[in-house]
C-alpha positions in Angstrom: 167.9 203.8 274.8 170.1 205.4 277.4 169.5 209.1 277.9 173.1 209.7 279.2 172.0 212.0 282.0 173.6 212.4 285.4 171.2 211.3 288.2 173.2 211.6 291.3 176.2 213.6 292.6 178.3 212.6 295.6 179.4 215.4 297.9 183.1 215.6 299.0 185.3 217.8 301.1 184.6 220.0 304.1 181.0 221.1 304.4 179.9 218.1 302.5 180.5 219.2 299.0 183.3 220.8 297.0 184.8 222.7 299.9 188.0 224.7 299.8 191.0 222.6 299.4 189.1 219.8 297.6 191.7 220.0 294.8 189.2 220.6 292.0 189.1 223.3 289.3 187.3 226.6 289.6 184.7 225.3 287.2 184.2 222.1 289.3 183.8 224.3 292.4 181.1 226.4 290.7 179.2 223.3 289.6 179.5 221.8 293.1 178.1 225.1 294.6 175.2 225.1 292.1 174.4 221.4 292.9 174.6 222.2 296.7 172.3 225.3 296.3 169.8 223.7 293.8 169.3 220.2 295.2 168.6 218.6 298.6 171.4 216.7 300.3 170.8 213.3 301.7 173.2 211.3 303.8 173.5 207.6 302.9 175.9 205.5 305.0 177.8 208.7 306.0 178.1 209.9 302.4 176.4 213.1 301.2 174.4 212.4 298.0 172.4 214.8 295.8 169.5 213.4 293.7 169.7 215.4 290.5 166.5 213.9 289.0 164.1 216.1 291.1 
């Protein structure tokens, strides 16, 4: 049975993730900042990816 959990987050914008001018809401920016601060970024094919399973 699927657990319906998010396993990865893809960073966008300046600075790799949820930067100013990314066009998202304040809540999205807060979530992006939490992911950036709580998880390790890895670059795959020039894209910033955060593994949320660790």
